[in-house]
PyMOL CGO cylinders between C-alpha atoms (Angstrom):
from pymol import cmd
from pymol.cgo import CYLINDER

trace = [
    CYLINDER, 57.47, 27.11, -47.98, 55.87, 24.17, -46.22, 0.3, 1, 1, 1, 1, 1, 1,
    CYLINDER, 55.87, 24.17, -46.22, 52.07, 24.12, -46.26, 0.3, 1, 1, 1, 1, 1, 1,
    CYLINDER, 52.07, 24.12, -46.26, 50.94, 23.62, -42.64, 0.3, 1, 1, 1, 1, 1, 1,
    CYLINDER, 50.94, 23.62, -42.64, 47.21, 23.61, -43.40, 0.3, 1, 1, 1, 1, 1, 1,
    CYLINDER, 47.21, 23.61, -43.40, 46.86, 19.78, -43.69, 0.3, 1, 1, 1, 1, 1, 1,
    CYLINDER, 46.86, 19.78, -43.69, 48.56, 19.34, -40.30, 0.3, 1, 1, 1, 1, 1, 1,
    CYLINDER, 48.56, 19.34, -40.30, 46.30, 21.97, -38.69, 0.3, 1, 1, 1, 1, 1, 1,
    CYLINDER, 46.30, 21.97, -38.69, 43.22, 20.32, -40.20, 0.3, 1, 1, 1, 1, 1, 1,
    CYLINDER, 43.22, 20.32, -40.20, 44.35, 16.97, -38.84, 0.3, 1, 1, 1, 1, 1, 1,
    CYLINDER, 44.35, 16.97, -38.84, 44.77, 18.43, -35.33, 0.3, 1, 1, 1, 1, 1, 1,
    CYLINDER, 44.77, 18.43, -35.33, 41.29, 19.99, -35.49, 0.3, 1, 1, 1, 1, 1, 1,
    CYLINDER, 41.29, 19.99, -35.49, 39.78, 16.70, -36.64, 0.3, 1, 1, 1, 1, 1, 1,
    CYLINDER, 39.78, 16.70, -36.64, 41.57, 14.89, -33.81, 0.3, 1, 1, 1, 1, 1, 1,
    CYLINDER, 41.57, 14.89, -33.81, 40.26, 17.39, -31.25, 0.3, 1, 1, 1, 1, 1, 1,
    CYLINDER, 40.26, 17.39, -31.25, 36.71, 16.97, -32.56, 0.3, 1, 1, 1, 1, 1, 1,
    CYLINDER, 36.71, 16.97, -32.56, 37.04, 13.19, -32.29, 0.3, 1, 1, 1, 1, 1, 1,
    CYLINDER, 37.04, 13.19, -32.29, 38.33, 13.40, -28.73, 0.3, 1, 1, 1, 1, 1, 1,
    CYLINDER, 38.33, 13.40, -28.73, 35.49, 15.78, -27.82, 0.3, 1, 1, 1, 1, 1, 1,
    CYLINDER, 35.49, 15.78, -27.82, 32.90, 13.39, -29.23, 0.3, 1, 1, 1, 1, 1, 1,
    CYLINDER, 32.90, 13.39, -29.23, 34.45, 10.48, -27.33, 0.3, 1, 1, 1, 1, 1, 1,
    CYLINDER, 34.45, 10.48, -27.33, 34.34, 12.51, -24.11, 0.3, 1, 1, 1, 1, 1, 1,
    CYLINDER, 34.34, 12.51, -24.11, 30.70, 13.50, -24.66, 0.3, 1, 1, 1, 1, 1, 1,
    CYLINDER, 30.70, 13.50, -24.66, 29.58, 9.91, -25.25, 0.3, 1, 1, 1, 1, 1, 1,
    CYLINDER, 29.58, 9.91, -25.25, 31.74, 8.52, -22.43, 0.3, 1, 1, 1, 1, 1, 1,
    CYLINDER, 31.74, 8.52, -22.43, 30.59, 10.98, -19.76, 0.3, 1, 1, 1, 1, 1, 1,
    CYLINDER, 30.59, 10.98, -19.76, 27.17, 9.36, -19.04, 0.3, 1, 1, 1, 1, 1, 1,
    CYLINDER, 27.17, 9.36, -19.04, 28.81, 5.96, -18.68, 0.3, 1, 1, 1, 1, 1, 1,
    CYLINDER, 28.81, 5.96, -18.68, 31.44, 7.34, -16.30, 0.3, 1, 1, 1, 1, 1, 1,
    CYLINDER, 31.44, 7.34, -16.30, 28.77, 9.12, -14.24, 0.3, 1, 1, 1, 1, 1, 1,
    CYLINDER, 28.77, 9.12, -14.24, 26.67, 5.97, -14.10, 0.3, 1, 1, 1, 1, 1, 1,
    CYLINDER, 26.67, 5.97, -14.10, 29.64, 3.92, -12.88, 0.3, 1, 1, 1, 1, 1, 1,
    CYLINDER, 29.64, 3.92, -12.88, 30.50, 6.58, -10.27, 0.3, 1, 1, 1, 1, 1, 1,
    CYLINDER, 30.50, 6.58, -10.27, 26.93, 6.62, -8.93, 0.3, 1, 1, 1, 1, 1, 1,
    CYLINDER, 26.93, 6.62, -8.93, 26.71, 2.84, -8.91, 0.3, 1, 1, 1, 1, 1, 1,
    CYLINDER, 26.71, 2.84, -8.91, 29.93, 2.29, -6.98, 0.3, 1, 1, 1, 1, 1, 1,
    CYLINDER, 29.93, 2.29, -6.98, 29.08, 5.13, -4.57, 0.3, 1, 1, 1, 1, 1, 1,
    CYLINDER, 29.08, 5.13, -4.57, 25.99, 3.16, -3.50, 0.3, 1, 1, 1, 1, 1, 1,
    CYLINDER, 25.99, 3.16, -3.50, 23.43, 5.70, -4.83, 0.3, 1, 1, 1, 1, 1, 1,
    CYLINDER, 23.43, 5.70, -4.83, 20.15, 4.28, -6.07, 0.3, 1, 1, 1, 1, 1, 1,
    CYLINDER, 20.15, 4.28, -6.07, 17.17, 6.14, -7.54, 0.3, 1, 1, 1, 1, 1, 1,
    CYLINDER, 17.17, 6.14, -7.54, 13.99, 6.23, -5.49, 0.3, 1, 1, 1, 1, 1, 1,
    CYLINDER, 13.99, 6.23, -5.49, 11.28, 3.95, -6.75, 0.3, 1, 1, 1, 1, 1, 1,
    CYLINDER, 11.28, 3.95, -6.75, 8.51, 5.62, -8.72, 0.3, 1, 1, 1, 1, 1, 1,
    CYLINDER, 8.51, 5.62, -8.72, 6.17, 2.62, -8.68, 0.3, 1, 1, 1, 1, 1, 1,
    CYLINDER, 6.17, 2.62, -8.68, 2.94, 2.22, -6.82, 0.3, 1, 1, 1, 1, 1, 1,
    CYLINDER, 2.94, 2.22, -6.82, 2.79, 1.64, -3.08, 0.3, 1, 1, 1, 1, 1, 1,
    CYLINDER, 2.79, 1.64, -3.08, -0.29, -0.60, -3.21, 0.3, 1, 1, 1, 1, 1, 1,
    CYLINDER, -0.29, -0.60, -3.21, -0.28, -4.30, -4.06, 0.3, 1, 1, 1, 1, 1, 1,
    CYLINDER, -0.28, -4.30, -4.06, -1.43, -4.74, -7.66, 0.3, 1, 1, 1, 1, 1, 1,
    CYLINDER, -1.43, -4.74, -7.66, -3.99, -7.38, -8.50, 0.3, 1, 1, 1, 1, 1, 1,
    CYLINDER, -3.99, -7.38, -8.50, -2.73, -9.16, -11.61, 0.3, 1, 1, 1, 1, 1, 1,
    CYLINDER, -2.73, -9.16, -11.61, -4.71, -9.45, -13.74, 0.3, 1, 1, 1, 1, 1, 1,
    CYLINDER, -4.71, -9.45, -13.74, -7.40, -7.00, -12.59, 0.3, 1, 1, 1, 1, 1, 1,
    CYLINDER, -7.40, -7.00, -12.59, -10.63, -8.77, -11.61, 0.3, 1, 1, 1, 1, 1, 1,
    CYLINDER, -10.63, -8.77, -11.61, -14.01, -7.62, -12.96, 0.3, 1, 1, 1, 1, 1, 1,
    CYLINDER, -14.01, -7.62, -12.96, -16.55, -7.43, -10.16, 0.3, 1, 1, 1, 1, 1, 1,
    CYLINDER, -16.55, -7.43, -10.16, -19.45, -9.89, -10.41, 0.3, 1, 1, 1, 1, 1, 1,
    CYLINDER, -19.45, -9.89, -10.41, -22.92, -8.63, -11.26, 0.3, 1, 1, 1, 1, 1, 1,
    CYLINDER, -22.92, -8.63, -11.26, -24.46, -8.94, -7.82, 0.3, 1, 1, 1, 1, 1, 1,
    CYLINDER, -24.46, -8.94, -7.82, -27.46, -7.01, -6.57, 0.3, 1, 1, 1, 1, 1, 1,
    CYLINDER, -27.46, -7.01, -6.57, -26.87, -5.69, -3.06, 0.3, 1, 1, 1, 1, 1, 1,
    CYLINDER, -26.87, -5.69, -3.06, -28.72, -3.27, -0.82, 0.3, 1, 1, 1, 1, 1, 1,
    CYLINDER, -28.72, -3.27, -0.82, -27.84, 0.16, 0.48, 0.3, 1, 1, 1, 1, 1, 1,
    CYLINDER, -27.84, 0.16, 0.48, -28.28, 1.01, 4.14, 0.3, 1, 1, 1, 1, 1, 1,
    CYLINDER, -28.28, 1.01, 4.14, -31.73, 2.46, 3.44, 0.3, 1, 1, 1, 1, 1, 1,
    CYLINDER, -31.73, 2.46, 3.44, -32.87, -0.76, 1.73, 0.3, 1, 1, 1, 1, 1, 1,
    CYLINDER, -32.87, -0.76, 1.73, -32.54, 0.29, -1.93, 0.3, 1, 1, 1, 1, 1, 1,
    CYLINDER, -32.54, 0.29, -1.93, -31.28, -2.25, -4.47, 0.3, 1, 1, 1, 1, 1, 1,
    CYLINDER, -31.28, -2.25, -4.47, -27.91, -1.50, -6.09, 0.3, 1, 1, 1, 1, 1, 1,
    CYLINDER, -27.91, -1.50, -6.09, -26.06, -3.49, -8.74, 0.3, 1, 1, 1, 1, 1, 1,
    CYLINDER, -26.06, -3.49, -8.74, -22.29, -3.63, -8.43, 0.3, 1, 1, 1, 1, 1, 1,
    CYLINDER, -22.29, -3.63, -8.43, -22.11, -2.36, -12.00, 0.3, 1, 1, 1, 1, 1, 1,
    CYLINDER, -22.11, -2.36, -12.00, -23.42, 0.94, -10.64, 0.3, 1, 1, 1, 1, 1, 1,
    CYLINDER, -23.42, 0.94, -10.64, -20.07, 1.45, -8.94, 0.3, 1, 1, 1, 1, 1, 1,
    CYLINDER, -20.07, 1.45, -8.94, -18.57, 2.06, -12.36, 0.3, 1, 1, 1, 1, 1, 1,
    CYLINDER, -18.57, 2.06, -12.36, -17.71, 5.58, -13.35, 0.3, 1, 1, 1, 1, 1, 1,
    CYLINDER, -17.71, 5.58, -13.35, -15.69, 6.45, -10.24, 0.3, 1, 1, 1, 1, 1, 1,
    CYLINDER, -15.69, 6.45, -10.24, -12.64, 5.15, -8.42, 0.3, 1, 1, 1, 1, 1, 1,
    CYLINDER, -12.64, 5.15, -8.42, -13.81, 3.23, -5.35, 0.3, 1, 1, 1, 1, 1, 1,
    CYLINDER, -13.81, 3.23, -5.35, -11.99, 2.59, -2.07, 0.3, 1, 1, 1, 1, 1, 1,
    CYLINDER, -11.99, 2.59, -2.07, -13.72, -0.46, -0.66, 0.3, 1, 1, 1, 1, 1, 1,
    CYLINDER, -13.72, -0.46, -0.66, -13.53, -2.41, 2.59, 0.3, 1, 1, 1, 1, 1, 1,
    CYLINDER, -13.53, -2.41, 2.59, -15.33, -5.34, 4.24, 0.3, 1, 1, 1, 1, 1, 1,
    CYLINDER, -15.33, -5.34, 4.24, -16.44, -5.33, 7.88, 0.3, 1, 1, 1, 1, 1, 1,
    CYLINDER, -16.44, -5.33, 7.88, -19.26, -6.18, 10.22, 0.3, 1, 1, 1, 1, 1, 1,
    CYLINDER, -19.26, -6.18, 10.22, -21.77, -3.47, 11.08, 0.3, 1, 1, 1, 1, 1, 1,
    CYLINDER, -21.77, -3.47, 11.08, -20.40, -3.25, 14.61, 0.3, 1, 1, 1, 1, 1, 1,
    CYLINDER, -20.40, -3.25, 14.61, -17.20, -1.72, 13.35, 0.3, 1, 1, 1, 1, 1, 1,
    CYLINDER, -17.20, -1.72, 13.35, -14.39, -2.10, 15.96, 0.3, 1, 1, 1, 1, 1, 1,
    CYLINDER, -14.39, -2.10, 15.96, -11.63, 0.44, 16.45, 0.3, 1, 1, 1, 1, 1, 1,
    CYLINDER, -11.63, 0.44, 16.45, -9.34, -0.82, 13.60, 0.3, 1, 1, 1, 1, 1, 1,
    CYLINDER, -9.34, -0.82, 13.60, -12.30, -0.83, 11.19, 0.3, 1, 1, 1, 1, 1, 1,
    CYLINDER, -12.30, -0.83, 11.19, -13.31, 2.69, 12.19, 0.3, 1, 1, 1, 1, 1, 1,
    CYLINDER, -13.31, 2.69, 12.19, -9.71, 3.81, 11.70, 0.3, 1, 1, 1, 1, 1, 1,
    CYLINDER, -9.71, 3.81, 11.70, -9.74, 2.39, 8.16, 0.3, 1, 1, 1, 1, 1, 1,
    CYLINDER, -9.74, 2.39, 8.16, -12.99, 4.21, 7.38, 0.3, 1, 1, 1, 1, 1, 1,
    CYLINDER, -12.99, 4.21, 7.38, -11.50, 7.44, 8.68, 0.3, 1, 1, 1, 1, 1, 1,
    CYLINDER, -11.50, 7.44, 8.68, -8.33, 6.82, 6.66, 0.3, 1, 1, 1, 1, 1, 1,
    CYLINDER, -8.33, 6.82, 6.66, -10.27, 6.40, 3.41, 0.3, 1, 1, 1, 1, 1, 1,
    CYLINDER, -10.27, 6.40, 3.41, -12.35, 9.49, 4.13, 0.3, 1, 1, 1, 1, 1, 1,
    CYLINDER, -12.35, 9.49, 4.13, -9.26, 11.66, 4.69, 0.3, 1, 1, 1, 1, 1, 1,
    CYLINDER, -9.26, 11.66, 4.69, -7.43, 10.23, 1.67, 0.3, 1, 1, 1, 1, 1, 1,
    CYLINDER, -7.43, 10.23, 1.67, -10.33, 11.20, -0.58, 0.3, 1, 1, 1, 1, 1, 1,
    CYLINDER, -10.33, 11.20, -0.58, -10.65, 14.68, 0.94, 0.3, 1, 1, 1, 1, 1, 1,
    CYLINDER, -10.65, 14.68, 0.94, -6.94, 15.23, 0.34, 0.3, 1, 1, 1, 1, 1, 1,
    CYLINDER, -6.94, 15.23, 0.34, -7.49, 14.91, -3.43, 0.3, 1, 1, 1, 1, 1, 1,
    CYLINDER, -7.49, 14.91, -3.43, -9.00, 18.40, -3.47, 0.3, 1, 1, 1, 1, 1, 1,
    CYLINDER, -9.00, 18.40, -3.47, -11.01, 19.13, -6.60, 0.3, 1, 1, 1, 1, 1, 1,
    CYLINDER, -11.01, 19.13, -6.60, -10.39, 15.57, -7.81, 0.3, 1, 1, 1, 1, 1, 1,
    CYLINDER, -10.39, 15.57, -7.81, -12.15, 14.12, -4.74, 0.3, 1, 1, 1, 1, 1, 1,
    CYLINDER, -12.15, 14.12, -4.74, -15.47, 13.95, -6.57, 0.3, 1, 1, 1, 1, 1, 1,
    CYLINDER, -15.47, 13.95, -6.57, -13.98, 11.23, -8.79, 0.3, 1, 1, 1, 1, 1, 1,
    CYLINDER, -13.98, 11.23, -8.79, -13.59, 8.88, -5.81, 0.3, 1, 1, 1, 1, 1, 1,
    CYLINDER, -13.59, 8.88, -5.81, -16.04, 7.18, -3.44, 0.3, 1, 1, 1, 1, 1, 1,
    CYLINDER, -16.04, 7.18, -3.44, -15.86, 4.96, -0.37, 0.3, 1, 1, 1, 1, 1, 1,
    CYLINDER, -15.86, 4.96, -0.37, -17.83, 1.70, -0.28, 0.3, 1, 1, 1, 1, 1, 1,
    CYLINDER, -17.83, 1.70, -0.28, -18.31, -0.07, 3.06, 0.3, 1, 1, 1, 1, 1, 1,
    CYLINDER, -18.31, -0.07, 3.06, -19.43, -3.68, 2.46, 0.3, 1, 1, 1, 1, 1, 1,
    CYLINDER, -19.43, -3.68, 2.46, -21.17, -4.88, 5.61, 0.3, 1, 1, 1, 1, 1, 1,
    CYLINDER, -21.17, -4.88, 5.61, -20.96, -8.61, 6.23, 0.3, 1, 1, 1, 1, 1, 1,
    CYLINDER, -20.96, -8.61, 6.23, -23.21, -8.64, 9.30, 0.3, 1, 1, 1, 1, 1, 1,
    CYLINDER, -23.21, -8.64, 9.30, -26.01, -6.18, 10.01, 0.3, 1, 1, 1, 1, 1, 1,
    CYLINDER, -26.01, -6.18, 10.01, -26.32, -7.16, 13.67, 0.3, 1, 1, 1, 1, 1, 1,
    CYLINDER, -26.32, -7.16, 13.67, -25.64, -3.59, 14.76, 0.3, 1, 1, 1, 1, 1, 1,
    CYLINDER, -25.64, -3.59, 14.76, -27.61, -1.64, 12.15, 0.3, 1, 1, 1, 1, 1, 1,
    CYLINDER, -27.61, -1.64, 12.15, -28.58, 1.10, 14.62, 0.3, 1, 1, 1, 1, 1, 1,
    CYLINDER, -28.58, 1.10, 14.62, -24.95, 1.72, 15.53, 0.3, 1, 1, 1, 1, 1, 1,
    CYLINDER, -24.95, 1.72, 15.53, -23.96, 1.81, 11.87, 0.3, 1, 1, 1, 1, 1, 1,
    CYLINDER, -23.96, 1.81, 11.87, -26.63, 4.34, 10.89, 0.3, 1, 1, 1, 1, 1, 1,
    CYLINDER, -26.63, 4.34, 10.89, -25.31, 6.63, 13.60, 0.3, 1, 1, 1, 1, 1, 1,
    CYLINDER, -25.31, 6.63, 13.60, -21.57, 6.12, 13.07, 0.3, 1, 1, 1, 1, 1, 1,
    CYLINDER, -21.57, 6.12, 13.07, -21.58, 6.40, 9.29, 0.3, 1, 1, 1, 1, 1, 1,
    CYLINDER, -21.58, 6.40, 9.29, -22.70, 10.03, 9.58, 0.3, 1, 1, 1, 1, 1, 1,
    CYLINDER, -22.70, 10.03, 9.58, -19.08, 10.86, 10.41, 0.3, 1, 1, 1, 1, 1, 1,
    CYLINDER, -19.08, 10.86, 10.41, -18.12, 9.80, 6.87, 0.3, 1, 1, 1, 1, 1, 1,
    CYLINDER, -18.12, 9.80, 6.87, -20.46, 11.57, 4.45, 0.3, 1, 1, 1, 1, 1, 1,
    CYLINDER, -20.46, 11.57, 4.45, -20.57, 10.11, 0.96, 0.3, 1, 1, 1, 1, 1, 1,
    CYLINDER, -20.57, 10.11, 0.96, -19.71, 6.59, 2.14, 0.3, 1, 1, 1, 1, 1, 1,
    CYLINDER, -19.71, 6.59, 2.14, -21.78, 3.98, 0.32, 0.3, 1, 1, 1, 1, 1, 1,
    CYLINDER, -21.78, 3.98, 0.32, -22.88, 1.19, 2.66, 0.3, 1, 1, 1, 1, 1, 1,
    CYLINDER, -22.88, 1.19, 2.66, -23.72, -2.12, 0.96, 0.3, 1, 1, 1, 1, 1, 1,
    CYLINDER, -23.72, -2.12, 0.96, -25.02, -5.42, 2.28, 0.3, 1, 1, 1, 1, 1, 1,
    CYLINDER, -25.02, -5.42, 2.28, -26.96, -8.47, 1.13, 0.3, 1, 1, 1, 1, 1, 1,
    CYLINDER, -26.96, -8.47, 1.13, -27.91, -12.08, 1.87, 0.3, 1, 1, 1, 1, 1, 1,
    CYLINDER, -27.91, -12.08, 1.87, -25.25, -14.19, 3.55, 0.3, 1, 1, 1, 1, 1, 1,
    CYLINDER, -25.25, -14.19, 3.55, -24.69, -16.39, 0.46, 0.3, 1, 1, 1, 1, 1, 1,
    CYLINDER, -24.69, -16.39, 0.46, -24.25, -13.38, -1.79, 0.3, 1, 1, 1, 1, 1, 1,
    CYLINDER, -24.25, -13.38, -1.79, -21.82, -11.77, 0.64, 0.3, 1, 1, 1, 1, 1, 1,
    CYLINDER, -21.82, -11.77, 0.64, -19.71, -14.93, 0.80, 0.3, 1, 1, 1, 1, 1, 1,
    CYLINDER, -19.71, -14.93, 0.80, -19.58, -15.12, -3.01, 0.3, 1, 1, 1, 1, 1, 1,
    CYLINDER, -19.58, -15.12, -3.01, -18.67, -11.45, -3.26, 0.3, 1, 1, 1, 1, 1, 1,
    CYLINDER, -18.67, -11.45, -3.26, -15.93, -11.86, -0.65, 0.3, 1, 1, 1, 1, 1, 1,
    CYLINDER, -15.93, -11.86, -0.65, -14.44, -14.69, -2.71, 0.3, 1, 1, 1, 1, 1, 1,
    CYLINDER, -14.44, -14.69, -2.71, -13.77, -12.23, -5.55, 0.3, 1, 1, 1, 1, 1, 1,
    CYLINDER, -13.77, -12.23, -5.55, -11.67, -10.15, -3.15, 0.3, 1, 1, 1, 1, 1, 1,
    CYLINDER, -11.67, -10.15, -3.15, -9.64, -13.06, -1.78, 0.3, 1, 1, 1, 1, 1, 1,
    CYLINDER, -9.64, -13.06, -1.78, -6.05, -12.36, -2.82, 0.3, 1, 1, 1, 1, 1, 1,
    CYLINDER, -6.05, -12.36, -2.82, -4.47, -15.33, -1.05, 0.3, 1, 1, 1, 1, 1, 1,
    CYLINDER, -4.47, -15.33, -1.05, -5.17, -17.68, 1.82, 0.3, 1, 1, 1, 1, 1, 1,
    CYLINDER, -5.17, -17.68, 1.82, -3.15, -15.33, 4.05, 0.3, 1, 1, 1, 1, 1, 1,
    CYLINDER, -3.15, -15.33, 4.05, -5.29, -12.28, 3.22, 0.3, 1, 1, 1, 1, 1, 1,
    CYLINDER, -5.29, -12.28, 3.22, -8.92, -12.80, 4.25, 0.3, 1, 1, 1, 1, 1, 1,
    CYLINDER, -8.92, -12.80, 4.25, -11.34, -10.43, 2.47, 0.3, 1, 1, 1, 1, 1, 1,
    CYLINDER, -11.34, -10.43, 2.47, -13.17, -9.67, 5.71, 0.3, 1, 1, 1, 1, 1, 1,
    CYLINDER, -13.17, -9.67, 5.71, -10.06, -8.08, 7.24, 0.3, 1, 1, 1, 1, 1, 1,
    CYLINDER, -10.06, -8.08, 7.24, -11.58, -4.78, 8.49, 0.3, 1, 1, 1, 1, 1, 1,
    CYLINDER, -11.58, -4.78, 8.49, -8.34, -2.92, 7.94, 0.3, 1, 1, 1, 1, 1, 1,
    CYLINDER, -8.34, -2.92, 7.94, -7.66, -3.83, 4.31, 0.3, 1, 1, 1, 1, 1, 1,
    CYLINDER, -7.66, -3.83, 4.31, -8.52, -1.30, 1.61, 0.3, 1, 1, 1, 1, 1, 1,
    CYLINDER, -8.52, -1.30, 1.61, -9.31, -2.41, -1.95, 0.3, 1, 1, 1, 1, 1, 1,
    CYLINDER, -9.31, -2.41, -1.95, -9.20, -0.18, -5.01, 0.3, 1, 1, 1, 1, 1, 1,
    CYLINDER, -9.20, -0.18, -5.01, -11.80, -0.71, -7.75, 0.3, 1, 1, 1, 1, 1, 1,
    CYLINDER, -11.80, -0.71, -7.75, -11.27, 1.24, -10.97, 0.3, 1, 1, 1, 1, 1, 1,
    CYLINDER, -11.27, 1.24, -10.97, -14.03, 3.13, -12.85, 0.3, 1, 1, 1, 1, 1, 1,
    CYLINDER, -14.03, 3.13, -12.85, -14.50, 0.15, -15.18, 0.3, 1, 1, 1, 1, 1, 1,
    CYLINDER, -14.50, 0.15, -15.18, -15.46, -2.09, -12.27, 0.3, 1, 1, 1, 1, 1, 1,
    CYLINDER, -15.46, -2.09, -12.27, -12.16, -3.98, -11.87, 0.3, 1, 1, 1, 1, 1, 1,
    CYLINDER, -12.16, -3.98, -11.87, -10.46, -4.82, -8.59, 0.3, 1, 1, 1, 1, 1, 1,
    CYLINDER, -10.46, -4.82, -8.59, -6.92, -3.67, -9.35, 0.3, 1, 1, 1, 1, 1, 1,
    CYLINDER, -6.92, -3.67, -9.35, -5.06, -2.87, -6.11, 0.3, 1, 1, 1, 1, 1, 1,
    CYLINDER, -5.06, -2.87, -6.11, -5.19, -3.33, -2.35, 0.3, 1, 1, 1, 1, 1, 1,
    CYLINDER, -5.19, -3.33, -2.35, -3.48, -2.10, 0.81, 0.3, 1, 1, 1, 1, 1, 1,
    CYLINDER, -3.48, -2.10, 0.81, -2.74, -4.01, 4.04, 0.3, 1, 1, 1, 1, 1, 1,
    CYLINDER, -2.74, -4.01, 4.04, -3.78, -3.02, 7.54, 0.3, 1, 1, 1, 1, 1, 1,
    CYLINDER, -3.78, -3.02, 7.54, -0.63, -1.04, 8.30, 0.3, 1, 1, 1, 1, 1, 1,
    CYLINDER, -0.63, -1.04, 8.30, -0.63, 0.92, 5.02, 0.3, 1, 1, 1, 1, 1, 1,
    CYLINDER, -0.63, 0.92, 5.02, 0.54, 4.51, 5.34, 0.3, 1, 1, 1, 1, 1, 1,
    CYLINDER, 0.54, 4.51, 5.34, -2.28, 6.95, 4.55, 0.3, 1, 1, 1, 1, 1, 1,
    CYLINDER, -2.28, 6.95, 4.55, 0.02, 9.50, 2.93, 0.3, 1, 1, 1, 1, 1, 1,
    CYLINDER, 0.02, 9.50, 2.93, 1.45, 6.94, 0.51, 0.3, 1, 1, 1, 1, 1, 1,
    CYLINDER, 1.45, 6.94, 0.51, -2.04, 5.71, -0.37, 0.3, 1, 1, 1, 1, 1, 1,
    CYLINDER, -2.04, 5.71, -0.37, -2.97, 9.33, -1.03, 0.3, 1, 1, 1, 1, 1, 1,
    CYLINDER, -2.97, 9.33, -1.03, -0.02, 9.67, -3.41, 0.3, 1, 1, 1, 1, 1, 1,
    CYLINDER, -0.02, 9.67, -3.41, -0.96, 6.46, -5.23, 0.3, 1, 1, 1, 1, 1, 1,
    CYLINDER, -0.96, 6.46, -5.23, -4.52, 7.68, -5.69, 0.3, 1, 1, 1, 1, 1, 1,
    CYLINDER, -4.52, 7.68, -5.69, -3.39, 11.14, -6.81, 0.3, 1, 1, 1, 1, 1, 1,
    CYLINDER, -3.39, 11.14, -6.81, -1.18, 9.49, -9.45, 0.3, 1, 1, 1, 1, 1, 1,
    CYLINDER, -1.18, 9.49, -9.45, -4.06, 7.31, -10.67, 0.3, 1, 1, 1, 1, 1, 1,
    CYLINDER, -4.06, 7.31, -10.67, -6.35, 10.30, -10.95, 0.3, 1, 1, 1, 1, 1, 1,
    CYLINDER, -6.35, 10.30, -10.95, -3.67, 12.30, -12.76, 0.3, 1, 1, 1, 1, 1, 1,
    CYLINDER, -3.67, 12.30, -12.76, -2.91, 9.72, -15.44, 0.3, 1, 1, 1, 1, 1, 1,
    CYLINDER, -2.91, 9.72, -15.44, -6.37, 8.17, -15.77, 0.3, 1, 1, 1, 1, 1, 1,
    CYLINDER, -6.37, 8.17, -15.77, -8.71, 9.22, -18.56, 0.3, 1, 1, 1, 1, 1, 1,
    CYLINDER, -8.71, 9.22, -18.56, -11.58, 7.33, -16.95, 0.3, 1, 1, 1, 1, 1, 1,
    CYLINDER, -11.58, 7.33, -16.95, -13.62, 8.15, -13.90, 0.3, 1, 1, 1, 1, 1, 1,
]
cmd.load_cgo(trace, "trace")
């Protein structure tokens, strides 16, 4: 009688080998199929424009709207959405203030980890500002001598095409006091909100 066991064992070994080849080949075949079908994964990166490398804020002493001295180092400890504008805030500037306020409120219980800072480059309309800023509770208003304001603005200059006094641009300062991201005038509020939510979720600071 012929012993068929070696032949059967060989067939089983061959089937196992073919199964392993199929298992390891499947991801490659799927990847090729997706690639040639035109499918691409959605980006998971940030929406804002990163500042590389992050810039530590200078140690300036500014003033709050009520005349109290405040060092920029005192901004540390929270995430800060910051913008530059004159006191007589025109419609685009007011829209940016409103945008920041709503973005922070949308963070829910995490909102206390974020603040808005409004750096005023010209206090010519102080009375208007004291009235208007009441619509945005929690907003920190900062100003100072003209020379100090020009020096501070220079730290926020990203390129010659992006002036720091653009009333629509929003800058992000991390809880360690570093300028690390910014958004242009037309930035979508919902996408900024998502960026900030991601930062708050993964950050162990602030």
